[in-house]
C-alpha positions, 0 to 999 in steps of 0.5 A, a space after each residue: 500500500 502506497 502512502 501519499 503525504 501532502 498538506 493540501 489537495 486542490 482540483 487540477 481544473 474546475 471546482 470539484 475534487 473526487 476522492 476514490 471511485 464508485 465502490 471504493 471504501 474510504 476509511 477514517 482511522 480512530 483518533 482522526 478528526 474531520 472539520 467541516 468549515 463549509 457546506 456538506 451535502 449527500 451525507 446520510 438521509 432522513 433516517 439520520 434525523 430520527 430518534 430512538 427512545 433508548 440505546 437499545 431501541 430497535 427502530 428509530 422514528 420521528 418525534 411525532 411517532 415516538 411520542 404516544 398520547 395517553 388517555 385523554 391526551 392529544 398530540 398536535 403537529 404545528 407548522 407542517 413543513 416549517 419550524 414544526 412543533 408538537 403540542 400535548 393537550 388535555 382532551 376529555 375529562 379527568 375524574 377527581 378520583 384520579 387526582 391525588 390530594 394536594 396535587 393541584 394548588 393555585 390552579 384554574 380549571 375549566 368547568 367542563 373538565 370535571 363533570 358531576 357524573 365523573 366526580 360521583 362515579 366512585 364513593 371516596 373515603 370520608 376524608 377525601 375531597 372533591 375538586 370543583 370549579 367556581 367561575 374557573 377557580 379550583 376549589 375543594 369540597 369535603 366529601 362529608 358535605 356531600 355524603 351527609 347531604 350538607 348536614 354537618 351538625 345535628 344535636 338533640 337534648 331533652 329535659 329528663 325530670 319534671 319541674 314546676 313554675 316559670 323558668 327562664 332560662 332553663 339551667 337544670 335537668 338537661 341531657 343529650 338524647 342517648 337512646 339506641 336510635 339516636 346519634 348526633 352529627 358533628 361536635 354537638 351543642 354545649 350548655 353552660 348556665 342555661 346558655 347554648 353555644 354553637 360548635 361552628 358557624 352556620 345557619 341553624 334550625 332550632 326546634 323547641 318543644 315543650 309538654 306541660 301537665 296539670 293535675 289539680 289546679 285550674 290554669 289559663 295559659 302556658 308558653 315556651 320561649 326561644 331567646 337569642 343574642 347577637 352580641 353575647 349580651 342583649 337577649 331578645 325573644 325570637 319565638 313563642 309557643 303558646 298553648 292553654 291548659 285547664 283542669 276540672 278534676 283530672 290530669 290534663 296535658 298540652 304542648 307547644 312547638 316553636 321554630 327559629 333559624 339562627 344565623 351564627 356568623 360568630 360562635 362567641 356572639 350568637 347564642 340561645 336561651 330557652 324558657 317556659 312561662 305558666 300562669 299557675 305555679 302548679 303547672 309542671 313541665 314534663 321531663 323523661 330520661 327515656 323519651 322526648 317530652 320536652 326537648 330541643 333540636 339543633 340542625 346546621 342547614 348550611 353556611 352562615 349568611 
């Protein structure tokens, strides 16, 4: 094999120089470097512009063929034949059960991305939350609000022993219902010196039912009182349940029920007192520890207004 050592090869005539003949093999040895300061043509083909996913990928391909759109994802080619782009976008809906807790924060979600049907398709645990869109802003709703039909607080107390005369507020003989058919929802109400305090803010329905008994003396009227305060100081009578009772020698009973909605925006300020008034001190307010004769019910209907 002959060796030709020169510093520069230029065409003898014209502007082209041929290296070898058709079918020849030109070998570039290891360690050699070819520097292109001009324009190279005819090297390789479209296959050299393809990509592989990994080093052991058996088939190279263009990007729009190697990227595969998943469920509810679309891939769109842009600027065909020019400076092409490939856009990945959401197409369809994603169930909230597929989004982990605390995975989306400070984001906005189009109202049609999460549909009510997909949200309620599977019942999550009580500690789960639903993600919903409120005018484009992503918000969380605790599942217990949906499971409980919106009721997060419900409590019932009763008078467990009889007493006579007018009492306001009633401070004694109270007990939370405890029979096997009763269950409260949430924290429940608290009672101190005849004043009822609410566990959390909200719009509450208060139902105050009183049963009276008269055994010997005549009487004319009885009534129950539902009294509220908006500043934890000044109390105002908001509901009265009137009834009449008369005895002509045998035991007589009567009852009255009063309802009121109490808007509790501050649990320290909005409270309730309950009382009874009779025109004869011998009239007894009924009480029993195994059933509801005289009782009060508190149900949180929703958020405070």
